[in-house]
C-alpha positions as CSV (number, residue, x, y, z in Angstrom):
1,M,6.4,-8.9,49.5
2,S,6.3,-5.5,51.0
3,K,3.5,-3.0,50.8
4,D,5.7,-0.6,48.8
5,E,6.2,-3.2,46.1
6,R,2.5,-3.8,45.9
7,T,1.9,-0.1,45.6
8,I,4.4,0.2,42.8
9,V,2.6,-2.7,40.9
10,A,-0.8,-1.1,41.6
11,E,0.4,2.2,40.2
12,R,1.9,0.7,37.1
13,V,-1.2,-1.4,36.5
14,A,-3.4,1.6,36.8
15,A,-1.3,3.5,34.2
16,L,-1.2,0.5,31.9
17,E,-5.0,0.0,32.3
18,S,-5.6,3.6,31.3
19,R,-3.4,3.2,28.2
20,V,-5.1,-0.1,27.2
21,N,-8.5,1.5,27.6
22,G,-7.5,4.4,25.4
23,L,-6.2,2.0,22.7
24,M,-9.4,0.0,22.8
25,E,-11.4,3.2,22.4
26,A,-9.2,4.1,19.4
27,R,-9.7,0.6,18.0
28,R,-13.5,0.9,18.4
29,A,-13.5,4.3,16.8
30,R,-11.4,3.0,13.8
31,V,-13.7,0.1,13.2
32,T,-17.1,1.9,13.7
33,G,-16.0,5.1,12.0
34,G,-15.7,3.6,8.6
35,K,-19.3,4.2,7.6
36,R,-19.8,6.0,4.3
37,G,-19.6,9.8,4.6
38,A,-17.6,9.7,7.8
39,R,-13.8,9.9,8.0
40,S,-12.3,7.7,10.7
41,S,-9.1,9.0,12.1
42,S,-6.0,7.0,11.4
43,A,-4.5,8.3,14.7
44,G,-5.9,5.4,16.6
45,S,-4.4,2.9,14.3
46,A,-1.0,4.6,14.3
47,E,-1.0,4.8,18.1
48,I,-1.9,1.1,18.4
49,E,0.8,0.0,16.1
50,A,3.4,2.2,17.9
51,T,2.5,1.0,21.3
52,R,2.0,-2.7,20.8
53,E,5.6,-3.7,21.2
54,R,6.0,-1.5,24.3
55,L,2.8,-2.9,25.8
56,A,3.9,-6.5,25.3
57,K,7.2,-5.9,27.0
58,E,5.6,-4.2,30.0
59,L,3.0,-6.9,30.3
60,A,5.7,-9.5,30.3
61,G,7.6,-7.7,33.1
62,L,4.5,-7.3,35.2
63,A,3.4,-10.9,34.6
64,A,6.8,-12.1,35.9
65,R,6.4,-9.9,39.1
66,L,2.8,-11.1,39.5
67,E,3.9,-14.8,39.5
68,K,6.7,-14.0,42.0
69,F,4.2,-12.3,44.3
70,E,1.6,-15.0,44.1
71,R,4.2,-17.7,44.7
72,A,5.4,-15.8,47.8
73,D,1.8,-15.6,49.0
74,E,1.1,-19.3,48.4
75,E,4.2,-20.2,50.4
76,R,2.9,-18.1,53.3
77,G,-0.5,-19.8,52.9
78,R,-2.3,-16.5,52.7
79,K,-3.4,-13.8,50.4
80,S,-2.6,-10.2,51.3
81,K,-5.5,-7.9,51.3
82,D,-3.2,-5.0,50.3
83,G,-2.4,-6.6,47.0
84,S,-5.6,-8.4,46.0
85,G,-7.1,-5.4,44.3
86,S,-4.0,-4.6,42.3
87,L,-3.6,-8.3,41.2
88,S,-7.2,-8.6,40.1
89,S,-6.8,-5.3,38.2
90,F,-3.7,-6.6,36.6
91,R,-5.5,-9.7,35.4
92,E,-8.2,-7.5,33.8
93,V,-5.5,-5.5,32.0
94,V,-4.0,-8.6,30.7
95,R,-7.3,-9.8,29.4
96,Q,-8.0,-6.4,27.7
97,A,-4.5,-6.3,26.2
98,R,-4.9,-9.8,24.8
99,R,-8.2,-8.7,23.2
100,L,-6.4,-5.7,21.8
101,G,-3.7,-7.9,20.4
102,D,-6.1,-10.3,18.9
103,A,-8.1,-7.5,17.3
104,E,-5.0,-6.1,15.6
105,E,-3.6,-9.4,14.6
106,I,-6.6,-10.3,12.5
107,D,-8.7,-7.4,11.2
108,D,-12.4,-7.3,10.3
109,F,-11.7,-8.4,6.7
110,G,-9.5,-11.4,7.6
111,L,-6.0,-9.9,7.2
112,D,-3.8,-12.0,9.4
113,R,-0.6,-10.1,10.3
114,G,0.9,-13.0,12.1
115,F,0.3,-15.3,9.1
116,F,1.9,-12.7,6.8
117,E,5.0,-12.6,8.9
118,T,5.1,-16.4,8.8
119,V,5.0,-16.6,5.0
120,R,7.1,-13.5,4.4
121,P,10.2,-15.6,3.5
122,L,8.1,-17.1,0.7
123,V,6.9,-13.7,-0.4
124,D,10.5,-12.5,-0.4
125,L,11.6,-15.5,-2.4
126,L,9.0,-15.0,-5.0
127,Y,9.7,-11.2,-5.2
128,D,13.5,-11.3,-5.2
129,R,14.5,-14.7,-6.7
130,Y,11.6,-16.2,-8.6
131,F,9.9,-13.3,-10.4
132,R,12.9,-10.9,-9.9
133,V,10.5,-8.0,-9.6
134,E,11.5,-4.6,-10.9
135,A,9.2,-1.8,-9.7
136,E,9.2,1.8,-10.7
137,G,7.3,4.8,-9.4
138,A,6.2,3.3,-6.1
139,K,8.2,5.7,-4.0
140,A,7.1,8.8,-5.9
141,N,3.5,7.9,-6.8
142,V,2.1,5.8,-3.9
143,P,1.4,8.1,-1.0
144,A,3.4,7.4,2.2
145,E,0.3,8.0,4.2
146,G,-3.4,8.6,3.5
147,P,-5.8,6.8,1.2
148,A,-5.6,6.0,-2.5
149,I,-7.1,3.6,-5.0
150,L,-4.8,1.6,-7.2
151,V,-5.9,0.0,-10.4
152,A,-4.0,-2.7,-12.3
153,N,-4.3,-5.1,-15.2
154,R,-5.2,-8.6,-14.2
155,G,-3.0,-11.6,-15.1
156,G,-3.3,-15.3,-14.3
157,P,-5.9,-17.3,-12.3
158,V,-4.0,-17.0,-9.0
159,A,-3.4,-13.5,-7.6
160,Y,0.4,-13.4,-7.8
161,D,0.0,-10.0,-9.5
162,A,-1.7,-8.6,-6.4
163,L,0.8,-10.0,-4.0
164,M,3.8,-8.6,-5.9
165,I,2.2,-5.2,-6.4
166,A,1.4,-5.1,-2.6
167,E,5.0,-6.1,-1.8
168,A,6.4,-3.4,-4.1
169,A,4.4,-0.7,-2.3
170,R,5.3,-2.1,1.1
171,R,9.0,-2.0,0.3
172,A,8.7,1.6,-1.0
173,H,6.8,2.7,2.1
174,P,7.6,0.2,5.0
175,G,4.5,-0.2,7.1
176,R,2.0,0.5,4.3
177,R,-0.1,-2.5,3.3
178,I,-2.2,-2.7,0.2
179,R,-5.6,-4.4,0.5
180,F,-6.6,-5.9,-2.8
181,H,-9.8,-7.2,-4.4
182,V,-10.0,-11.0,-4.7
183,D,-12.4,-12.2,-7.4
184,P,-15.3,-14.1,-5.7
185,H,-14.5,-17.2,-7.8
186,L,-10.9,-17.3,-6.6
187,G,-11.9,-16.2,-3.1
188,S,-14.2,-19.3,-2.8
189,A,-11.6,-21.7,-4.1
190,P,-10.6,-24.2,-1.3
191,G,-7.1,-23.5,0.0
192,I,-6.2,-20.6,-2.2
193,G,-9.1,-18.3,-1.3
194,P,-8.5,-18.3,2.5
195,I,-4.8,-17.8,2.0
196,M,-5.4,-14.7,-0.2
197,V,-7.8,-13.3,2.4
198,R,-5.3,-13.8,5.2
199,L,-2.6,-12.0,3.1
200,G,-4.8,-8.9,2.6
201,G,-7.4,-9.9,0.0
202,V,-11.0,-8.7,0.2
203,K,-13.6,-11.0,-1.5
204,E,-16.3,-8.4,-1.8
205,A,-15.2,-4.9,-2.8
206,G,-17.9,-2.3,-3.0
207,D,-18.7,-0.9,0.5
208,N,-15.8,-2.9,2.0
209,A,-13.3,-1.2,-0.3
210,E,-14.8,2.2,0.5
211,R,-14.6,1.6,4.2
212,L,-10.9,0.6,4.0
213,V,-10.1,3.7,1.9
214,E,-12.0,5.9,4.3
215,E,-9.8,4.5,7.1
216,G,-6.8,5.9,5.2
217,Q,-5.7,2.6,3.5
218,L,-4.6,1.7,0.0
219,F,-7.0,-0.5,-2.0
220,L,-6.1,-2.3,-5.2
221,F,-8.8,-2.9,-7.8
222,F,-8.6,-5.2,-10.9
223,P,-11.4,-3.8,-12.9
224,E,-11.1,-6.4,-15.7
225,G,-12.5,-8.9,-13.2
226,F,-12.6,-12.6,-13.9
227,R,-12.2,-11.9,-17.7
228,G,-8.7,-10.7,-17.0
229,A,-7.8,-13.8,-15.2
230,V,-8.8,-16.2,-18.1
231,K,-7.3,-14.3,-21.0
232,T,-5.4,-16.6,-23.4
233,L,-1.8,-15.9,-24.5
234,G,-3.1,-14.4,-27.7
235,E,-5.1,-11.9,-25.7
236,R,-2.4,-11.0,-23.1
237,Y,-1.9,-7.3,-22.2
238,R,-5.0,-6.3,-24.3
239,L,-7.1,-4.9,-21.6
240,A,-10.7,-6.1,-21.2
241,E,-13.4,-3.5,-20.5
242,F,-13.0,-1.9,-17.1
243,S,-15.8,-1.7,-14.6
244,T,-16.7,1.7,-13.1
245,E,-16.7,0.5,-9.5
246,F,-13.3,1.9,-8.6
247,A,-14.0,5.2,-10.4
248,E,-17.3,5.8,-8.6
249,A,-15.6,5.1,-5.3
250,A,-12.8,7.5,-6.1
251,E,-15.3,10.2,-7.1
252,R,-17.4,9.7,-4.0
253,L,-14.5,9.7,-1.6
254,G,-12.3,12.3,-3.4
255,V,-9.2,10.1,-3.3
256,P,-6.5,9.8,-6.1
257,V,-6.4,6.8,-8.5
258,I,-3.0,5.3,-9.2
259,P,-2.8,3.4,-12.5
260,V,-0.5,0.3,-12.2
261,A,0.8,-1.7,-15.1
262,L,2.4,-5.2,-14.6
263,I,4.0,-7.4,-17.2
264,G,5.0,-11.0,-16.6
265,S,1.9,-12.2,-14.7
266,E,0.1,-13.1,-17.9
267,E,2.9,-15.4,-19.0
268,A,3.6,-16.7,-15.5
269,Q,0.2,-18.5,-15.6
270,P,-0.8,-18.6,-19.2
271,V,-4.3,-19.9,-19.8
272,I,-4.2,-22.7,-22.4
273,G,-7.7,-23.8,-22.1
274,G,-10.6,-24.5,-19.8
275,I,-12.4,-27.4,-18.1
276,T,-16.1,-27.0,-18.8
277,F,-17.5,-29.5,-16.4
278,L,-15.6,-28.1,-13.5
279,A,-16.8,-24.6,-14.4
280,R,-20.4,-25.8,-14.4
281,A,-20.0,-27.7,-11.2
282,L,-18.5,-24.6,-9.4
283,G,-20.9,-22.1,-11.1
284,W,-18.0,-20.3,-12.6
285,P,-18.0,-18.5,-16.0
286,A,-14.9,-20.6,-16.9
287,F,-12.4,-22.8,-15.2
288,P,-9.0,-21.8,-16.5
289,L,-6.3,-24.4,-17.2
290,A,-2.7,-23.4,-16.7
291,P,0.4,-25.5,-17.5
292,L,1.5,-25.9,-13.9
293,G,-1.9,-25.5,-12.2
294,V,-1.5,-23.0,-9.4
295,L,2.3,-22.9,-9.7
296,P,3.7,-20.1,-11.8
297,L,6.5,-20.1,-14.4
298,P,9.6,-18.1,-13.4
299,V,8.8,-15.1,-15.6
300,K,10.3,-11.7,-14.8
301,F,7.8,-9.2,-13.4
302,R,8.0,-5.5,-14.1
303,I,5.7,-3.1,-12.4
304,R,5.1,0.6,-13.1
305,F,3.1,2.8,-10.7
306,G,1.8,5.7,-12.7
307,K,1.2,9.3,-11.7
308,P,-2.0,9.7,-9.6
309,L,-5.2,10.8,-11.3
310,T,-7.3,13.3,-9.4
311,P,-11.1,12.7,-9.4
312,S,-13.4,15.7,-10.1
313,G,-15.3,15.3,-6.9
314,A,-18.6,15.1,-8.7
315,R,-21.8,14.5,-6.8
316,G,-25.3,13.7,-7.7
317,R,-26.2,13.0,-11.3
318,A,-22.8,14.1,-12.6
319,L,-21.0,11.4,-10.6
320,K,-21.6,8.5,-13.0
321,T,-20.6,10.6,-16.0
322,R,-17.4,11.8,-14.3
323,A,-16.7,8.2,-13.1
324,R,-16.9,6.9,-16.6
325,A,-14.4,9.6,-17.7
326,L,-12.1,8.7,-14.9
327,R,-12.4,5.0,-15.7
328,Q,-11.3,5.7,-19.3
329,R,-8.4,7.9,-18.3
330,T,-7.2,5.2,-15.9
331,R,-7.6,2.4,-18.6
332,D,-5.7,4.5,-21.1
333,S,-2.9,5.1,-18.6
334,V,-2.5,1.4,-17.8
335,Q,-2.6,0.4,-21.4
336,A,0.0,3.0,-22.4
337,S,2.3,1.8,-19.6
338,L,1.9,-1.8,-20.7
339,R,2.9,-0.9,-24.3
340,D,6.0,1.0,-23.0
341,L,7.1,-1.9,-20.7
342,L,6.5,-4.5,-23.4
343,A,8.5,-2.5,-26.0
344,S,11.5,-2.4,-23.7
345,R,11.4,-6.0,-22.7
346,R,14.1,-8.2,-24.3
347,S,12.8,-11.6,-23.0
348,V,9.9,-13.0,-21.1
349,F,12.1,-14.7,-18.6
350,L,15.1,-12.3,-18.5
351,G,13.2,-9.0,-18.7
């Protein structure tokens, strides 16, 4: 191996090392900048996403050359002093790049992008063939970039509603990913809970939701909470009382609220009763019993993303009063959309 070849590798390693260090700094800024009252720039995240594929290709090419050089050195029975520094630098760059990749593959709240890609065929099957989802308003009302809070009616014990709403937004704006609140009871359920977290669920909203929104992300609330998940067929699409958590967050952060109405989910997993002893054993308010357990019926889903509602930007003592008003406006919008969608539905299974 010639000195010129080693010089080329050293120069490329130095450039790559600088780029990786910059991306790691962006990553750290994105993670630590999500404190309340501070806006973390989304530029670091966008730069990381745009560069990951290029970085992987360049690393693969340099790794192949590294192996070639080291094999040549071993055959000669020596290590060249000219290249030892560049090779050790390269190993450090590889280590940092792997750390960068790991940090982006699974984020601080458990979203596993690799896992999502693995199960995407199943998500596509549910969306296109099983629930045959029809979504309206996602392109126009969900922002292509920047933060927003989405609020939807809850339906069924398992969060198929959250997965389908998130998929509708992703298809309208490729690259956008909705994070959604997973009820703590569902989040603690063996098997189902961890899967929902890996697909984008967040078990504890509150400060976590606000941090994600401050980072420029979309967050989906189900303000009916567990009560919405255990409604019987006779109660379906009659909204339970909304919590004010989402509205207070929207007022504090000054981000729009997008009302989302979904029909189909409350028939896909109709609650026909409860199992009292299991609820007591798990410490749950109720343990809902659905006909097929965690499996849904092939009901047609229809989703409507409503026009964004703008918060007043209230502070201090006025915040809670304005948040209650925003909560009511959002609830009224979701309920009105549910009535419209139900009035135009011909059949539970055919839409």
